[in-house]
N, C-alpha and C positions, 0 to 999 in steps of 0.2 A: 502494500500500500505505499502511495506517495501522499504527502500532505504539504502543502504550501501555506506557511502561516506568516503574519507580521506582528511583531510585539513592539511595545514603545522602549523595551529594556532587555538587556541579556538576561536579568534576573527573572521577569514575567518568562522568557523564552526556557529557563532552566525549570521553572516551576511547571510548566506545561509539559515538559519531556518526563518531568519525574511523574506526574499523574500517567501519561503514557506507558511508562516503563513496566507498569504492573500487568499490562497486557503481552509483552515480549521484549525482546530487544531492538532498541532504536540505534539510529544513524543520523548523524546532524550533519548538514551543510549549510554554511553560513555564506550569503552574497552580500558585499560590501559595495558595490558600484551597480549602475544600471547597464543593462543591454545597450551595447553599441550596432546600430543599424548597417546595412552595407552601405561600402564605400565606393561603388562603382568600378570594382577590379574585375576585370574578364579571366576569369582562369583559362579559358579558351587561348588568350595570346600568350600567356605564360610559359 
């Protein structure tokens, strides 16, 4: 199962993960920046 969540602080995230762990093992990935869209590079020309 994959969940995407957002919290105001890492402490809130930690509490949420603690609640989930009673159901099984968890793995967490944190994204600190936003997605960068396409930059117009044509891979066929490379």
